[in-house]
Structures are given as C-alpha cells and as structure tokens.
N, C-alpha and C positions, 0 to 999 in steps of 0.2 A: 611538632613539632614535630617520627611518626616515626609503634601503634599501627593498628589498622589504620590509623589516621595519621600517619606520617606524611600524608598529602596535605592534610590540614597542618599539621606540623611538618609536612613537607609542603604544605603551604606554609609551614613554619621552617617545613622541613624540608636531616641529613642525615676511631675506627681502630681492633688492635691484637695482639701477640701471637703470632705463629699460625702458620697454615696447618689445618687439620693433621691427618696422619700421614699425608704424603707429599702435599704441596705442588707447586709447579704448574706449568701448562703444556708440557712436553708430550709428544706422542708415545703412546703405550706400545708395547712389542707386538701384541696381537697373538702371541704364542698361547697355546692352551693352558700352561702353569702360569703365565703373566698377565698384565693387563691387557684388556681386549679394546683396542682402539675403534672398533667398529659397533661397540655396543652403545645402547641408549640408557642414560640415567634417569631412573624414575625418582622424582623429589617430592616429598610430602610437605605441605604447607597450610597453615591456618589464613594465610594473607592473600587472598585473591585481589588483584588490582581492581580499583573502581573504574579506571580507565587506562590507557596505555601511555598517557602524556604526563611527564612529571612536572609540567608547568601548568596543568589543568586539574590539579588534585587527584592525580593517579593512585596516590596513598602509598603505604609501606610496600604493598604487593608488587607494584610496578618497579619499585626501587630493587627488591629483591631478586626479580626475574630478569630485568633488562639491564641494570647498571653493570657495565664492565662485560656483559655477555652479548648485548644487542647494540647498545650504544657505548660510545668510548668518549672521554673528555681529552684535553690537551695534556692532562695529568691523571695519574691513577693513584688512589688511596689503597694502600695494600692492607692485607688483613692483620699485619703487625703495625698498621698505623702510620707508614711511612708514605711520603708522596714522591712518586716516581714520574718521570718524563713518559708520556704515552704518545699521542698524536703530535705533540711538541717535540722536536728532536733536541732543540736547545734554545735558551732565551738569554737577553742580555737586559739590565736594568741601568737607567741613567743614574748619574751621580747624585741628583736630588730625589731620586726614588719615585718620580712621577710619571716616568715613561718605561714600558715593558715592551720589548721587541722579540717576538716569537717566530721561530724557524720551524715550518711545518715538516714532518716526515714525508718522504717521497713514496710514491707507488700505492697510496691508500686509496681505495675506492669504496663508495657506498654500496649497499646490497643491490641497488638498481643498476649498478654499473657506473654510474657517475663518478668521475675523479674528484677527490677531495680538493678544495682551494680555500684559499684565506678568505674569500667572501662567503663561504659556507659557515667559518668559524665566526666570522664578524655577526652574520645573520643568527647565529645560535646563541651568542651571548646576548644581543640585542633582544632576542626572544625571551630570555630569561628576566630581562630588565623591563619588558614591556608592562604597561599599565594593569593589564588583566592577568599577569603572570601570577601563579601560585608557588613559584619555586622556593625550595626551602632557604636558598641562599641570595635571594633577591635583595633582601636589606642589606646583606654584607657586601654587595657588589654594586651598590649605589655610588661608591666612590669612584666609579668608572665614569669619566667624562666624555671620552670618545672611543671609538674602535675603527681602525683604518686597515685596508687591504692594499698596500701599495703595489704588491704583485701576488701571483698566485701562491707563492710559498711563504709569505711574510705577513704577520699580523702585527699591528702596533696598537698597544692599549695605553691611553693616557688618563691619568687619575688627577682627580681635584685635590687630593691630600695623599700622603704616603699611606701604604697599606701593606703591613707585613705578612698578612694572612692572604694576600691576593692569590698566590699560586695554590695555596691550600684550598681556597674557596673556588677556584677555577677546576679543580678535581671533580666537582659536583656539576658542571655545565656539560651537559650531553651535546655532541656535535651532531646536528641533524640536517639532513638535506632540506634546505629551504623549499624546494619545489615539491616535497612530498605533501600528500594529501591525507586527510583523515587520520591523523597520527593519534585519535583517541583510540582507534580500533586497529591501525596498522603501524608501520615503522619503515625508516629508512635510515639506518646507522651503518657504522663501520666496523662493528665487533665481530667476533669470531662465529657468532651464530645470526641467523636471521629467524624471524617469526614464520612458523609453519601454519599454525592454526591456534585460535583461541576459542574455546568451547565455554561460554560463560556458565559458571557454577560448577564446572568440572575440571578441565585441563587447559594448560598453555603449553603449546609445544615449540620447542626451538631446534632448528637443525642447523648442521655445521655449515658455515659459509664457505664455498671452495674457493673464492677469490681473496679471503682474508690476507692482509698484508702480513701478519706475524706468524707465530709457531701454530701449528695445527692444533686444535684442542685434543685432550687425551681420551675423548670419546666422540661418537658420532652426532650426538644430539642429547638434549634433556627434555623430560616432559615434567612440569609443574602440576601435581594433583592437588586440587583444593578441597578442604573439608571444613565444615562449619563447627564441629566439636572435637575435642582432644581425644576421645575414646576411639572414635572411627579412625582417626589418623594413626594412633597407636597400632590398632588392630590392622591397618593396611600394612604397616612395617612387619608385623608379626607373621603376616600370611605372604609376605613377598610382593604385595602389590606395588610397594615403594621400597626404594633403597635406602633413603635417608630422610629424616626429619629435620627441616632446617632450624626449628626452634620448638623444643619441648615445652609445652604449656600445661601438662599434668604431671607433677613431681610424684605424686601417688602412684603414677603408672610405671615409674622406672624400676620397681621391684621385678616387673616382667622381663628386663633387660640386664638387670644387675647379676653378674657372675654367669652369664650365658655367653659361651665362646663365639656364638653366632652374631653378636652384637657389640658395638664399642659406644661408649657414653663418653662425651668430651664437654667438659664444662669450661667454657672461654670468658672472655671478658665482654659484658654489655655496656652499652651507653645510654640505655632506656631507663628513664626515671619516671616513677608515677608520682604525679603531682596532685595535691589538693590546692588548686590554684584560685586565690582570692581576687575579686575585682577591687584593686586597692584604691579605685577612685571613689567607691561608694560606701557609705555607712553601713554597718560598724567596721567594716574591713579597712577603712582609711586610717584607722588607728593601729599602729604597730603593735600596741599592748594587747589588743583584741586578737591579732593575728598570733601573737606568741602565745596567748592563753589557749587559743584552739590547739596549736601545735602540741602544747605540753599535756593537753587533755587526751591526746590520742596516743595509745600503746602501739607504736609503730613495729615493735619487735613481734608483738602478738599478732598484728596483722600479716605481716611477712611470713611468720610461721604458719598461719592459717591457709595462706595461699599458696605458699613455696615450699613449705615442709623443710625448712632449714637450709634452703637454697638461696641465693641472692644476698644482699646485704644492706644495712641502714645507710643512709646518706643524708648529711646534715645541710647539704646545700645542692645548687645546680650542677656542681662539679663532680664527676666521677674520679675515681683514682687513677684513671688512665689518661686524664688531661693533665698536661704539664704544671698546672696552677692548683692542684688539688691539695686540700688540707682537711683533715678530719675535724669536722665542726658540729658533730653530732651532740656534744655537750651543750651547746648553747641554748637550746629549747628541749631539755630533758622531759621524759615522760614523768609529770608529777602532777596529780590532780589537785592536790592542795595549793600547789603554785598556781595552776591555772584559775582557780577560784579567786585566788587573792589577786590576780592580774586582772581578772574581769571586773572585780570590784573597784580597783584604782582606775580602771577605764571608763567607769560609769554604768556598768552592767551587772550590779550585784545578784540580780535575779536571772541573768542570762538574757538570750533574745532568741529570735526565730529567723531563719534564713532557708531558702530554696537551693538546693544542690544539684545542678544540671549534670547529669550522668550519662555517659555513652553507653549504648545497649549491649555492648560486647564485653566479655569477660577481659580483665577482673574488675571491671568499674562497677557493675551492680552490687557485686560482693564487697568491694571495698566501701562503698556508698552505706550499706546496710550496717557494716561495722562501725563506720565513723558515726553514723547516727546513734548507736548505742553508746558509743563512748562519750559523745558530747551530751548526751542526756543525764550523765553523771555530773555535770557542772551547770546543769540548767539551760543548756543551748538546744533548742529544738531544730531539728533538720527535716525539711520536706524534700523527700527525692523526687526529681523529675527526670525520668528516663527518656532520652532522645536518641535519634540515629546519629551515624556520623555527619551526614548532610546536614542535619538540623543543628548539629553542633557547629560546624563551620559557619553558618549563616548566622545563628543566634549569638553565639559566644565569640568566635573568633572575628567575625565580620563585624556584627552590630554592638558587640560588647554588652549585650543585654543579658547580664547574669549577675549573681552575688558571688557565688562560687562554684567551681566546676572540678571535675576529675579529668585528667588526661595524661597520656603517657608521652614523653618527649624522648625521641629516639636518637637525636643528633648528639655527637661530642661538640666540644667548645662552643656550646650554645649558652653559657652565662652571659654572653654579650647582649642577649636580648633584654636583659635588665637595665641595660644602659639606654635603652629606647623607651621613652614615655608614652609613645604611641602604640606599644605592643598591647596585645589583647588584655593582658592583666593590668595594665595601667600603673606599674610601679615607677614613680617619679622622684629620683634623689639628684640632685644636680651634681653631688660629689661623684656618685657611681657613674654617672653619665660622663664626667669628666675623666674620670680614670680609664673608663672603657674606651674613650675616643683617643686618650693619649697612648694606651696599650696598642692600639692599631696603628698608630703613626710612630712606635718605637723602632729604633734602629737595631736593636739587638733582641734576641729571643729571652734573654735574662731580664732585661727591663720590661718586656711584655708581661713576663710571668710574674714579676713584683707587683706590677699595677693590678693584674686580674686577681691576684690574691687578695689585694686591699678591697677591691670591688666585690669579690665573693663574701668576704668576712661581713662587709656591711650589709649585703642583702640578707645574709644569714642572721645578724643581730636584729634586722628589721623584720624577720619572718616574712620576707616579701612574699613568699609561698610556703607551703608545707611540704617538704620533700619526704614522701612517705617511704620510699625504699627504691633501690637499684635493683632491676631485674637480673636474673642469673641469664646466661646464654648456654643453653644446654643442647647439644646436638647428638642425637642418637641415630646410628647408621648400622648397616650390615657390616660385618667385619671383612667382607669381600671389597669394600670401598676404601680407597684412600686418595689424598689430595683435595679434600673438601676443606672450605674455611670453617673456623670454630668460633670466631669472635662476632660475627654478626654486626660489625660496626655500622651504625646508621643503617642497617637493615640490608646490606648488600650480600649477596651469596655468589661469589664468583664459581661458575661451574666448569669452567673450561680446563681446569686442572684435575677434575675428578676422574679416576680410573677405577675399572671393576675387574677383578681378576676371576 
C-alpha cells in the first residue's frame, strides 16, 4: 500500500494542497540575508529505503527520497495533487481513447550522461508491468496493451480499454536508464539530484546534478538522516543536526516546538490510512455482518487520540477527503458495543470467536494491535497477536494470503479501486463493485468517474470490506530558516529541490 511498507503497498504501492512555506524550485540568491543556494539541506526521516528500486519493494523510504528528486516520470504529481507535464512535453489522445502519443522533452540526459530516448521510456513502462514487478501502480497499468517508440522523441501507448486515469498513473512510473545495473543500490535517473552515497542505517546523500535539463535546485544537495524512533529524530532537529522532519510521528513531542520562533509546524493533508484488513475469503470474515461487528466494537476515536493526541481524523472508508469521490461514511459502522454483540449473534457467533492478527513490527501497528485486542475482548472475540517484519508481511499476507486479519497502512491516494480487484490480498469480491470500478476507469468524464466511484466506496463501507481505523495526519516540523518544502506527503513523496535555507 505504503507505511514503512509502501513498497508492499508500494507493491501496492503510491497527493495535496500547497507547497510548504515557500514552494518552487528556483535558485536562491545566495546572499547572506537570503536563501543560500550553495547549502546542503539536512532531512530527518523514520523511513529508510529497503532498497533503491521502487519495482522491487523499496518501500516508502525510496519514494520519499527518490521520487521527483532522482527519478522523474512523464508527468509529475504536485504537492497540491495536480498532474503536470514533466518529461512529456505534450501528448495526444485518439478519438476512441485507446491510443496515447507522447512527445518527449528535448535535451534531457540521465545522470550517466546518456540522452533520454523514447526507447528508455518504453523500457521503463514495461519494467513496471513485468511479472516480478512490485510497483504500486502495476495493476492500474495492466490496461496497457503495447508501448512503441517509433522515433527517439515519440512514445505511443496503446490500451486494451479506455483509461481515464492513465496520465495520472504514469506520474508514478520512474523513467530509468535500462542499461543501468544494480538499481537496488544505485540509480540512473534524470532528476535534479544524483545519488552521492547511501550508508545503510544512517544516511542517504543526494548531490545536485549539474547536467539537469530543468531549473537548478534551490540548494546544492540534501542528506536524508534515518532514525529508528521518533525521540532521537526530534532531538536531531532540536540540536540542529537536521533542518526538517518529513513526517512527525510523535505528537507528544510537538510541545517542544510549539511557540518556539526557531521552528515551524505545518499540518498538511495525508493519504495514509491505517487499516484493519480482513481476509474476506476466510471464515468468519467472509460474512459482512462479522466484519461490521468487529468495526463497531473498536473505538476508533479513542485509538486515534491515544496514538496521535488529537491529530489526524476518522475515516469511514478507503477514500480520504482529498480524493474527488470522498463522502463522510463514518456513521455506517459506528462505535457501539451493544450493536457489535447483536451483529455477532445474528452472524452465528453469539459467544464470539478467536483469530490471529498479523501485525507489522513497527509503529503504530503493535500499539494498535494491543488496543484492538482489548476492545474486541469486550464482545467475546479473542485476538492472538502475531508480530512480523515487513518482509514477512509481504510474503505471508500480501503474496500468500496466509492470514485471517492484519494491520497495514496504505499510503496511496485514489486506491479505493483495489476493492474492485477480487485477487487483491484482502480478497473482497463483489461483482457490482468490480463493475463500477471498471466502468469508472472507462468513463469519458471526471464527473462520471466520480459518481461511479462514490457508489463503489459506499458499497464497500456498507459491507465493512475492511475496518478503516483512521487517517494519519501529515505533520512537518522544520527550522524557521527553511522554506519551500512540501507539507502534504502525498503518497510519501518529498520534493527537496525547492527547499531554501536562509
């Protein structure tokens, strides 16, 4: 979805409003009183990449560090959630909507010095679609029937059916030099930065790429510093070891920065949902009434308060408020212990049941699992918590579907469509929802797409296909000397090229 595991869920997995406190990717003045374009920005994060390849389970960390910074796509998803042309200068769509012709920007080179050609774009798209790819948008791009490169500057994509989301989905496809080797530890992209060094467990350094085709970054480079727990990360900001925290995970620590003129706190829009995902194929979770009972037995507001201290929000479905098809559906499965008991009895489980909850070993999953265990005990349901690593989660849960229920955070926007795929790991299978999702993708207008996905979203909420516990806040804390950083963390991307330091 991803989570430290957006590579799972960036094997699932993949955006919104307004660029930080300065925005832009222009060059700083370099004067003593203004932004210094020769400076290096020190970035603090809890999300170190698992590897550097976003088609091989690199995780949320590689998206955060590399997306838009090291690698670019034909299109870019801005921090305001808009899709803009990037390596594609323009494009045309055939009357039947089945053929897209992209014209590439001239003068673009990879960090190795090789000139960008249409053959590279073709290979990059096919790489995402490969059988062993773990790309977040692989499933959404299966509509691609063929990719052709008739000349160095032209890419032709032919579809098996209309896809209103094609351009949006292509913004997630990194254009990679197909001749590059060892992409799990190296890179060869076209972005404003190139990889300088990755010291596992410590730092990942990016330096400005002198041959970049676009505007020079507002800084000379960035260093991502990785921490395994929030307290150490906050201390690094307090001592000046880092300039900005990409995503604050310790709301209790915010008091250290609140009211202090040396720091600025920005709360943007997140697309990260914490899910209690049921295996809808297996008893007892194959019964919607059981799933609804479990959802009503858990006090989501109390969980959110305990984890996020008033930040974040409740969410009644897979759709966050920033998606075009959002509706507030939190009332469909309200917190109501007596209702939960009644539904369990109607479903044939008056004395409850027992199940194993597979739980990733990083925060907030273990905390949430313990809370859920206590809540469900009140309605006679016994929870056995099985703590596993992210890699184990991918193999056991996502790949082998060997689970009853699991906790996972899904970071991508517009990902309600996964409930239209019966083969997805949670196994939700409703023919009407699948039809609505399919029709929405083939829609001719955004309005038609929105109406169909609202119907699909309401149906999965009525069925409690999963229990959507809460929507994460997106809290960025930075030195007041910084400007131009993104604040929304859409799909975990963190564009660094606009960051200035005075």
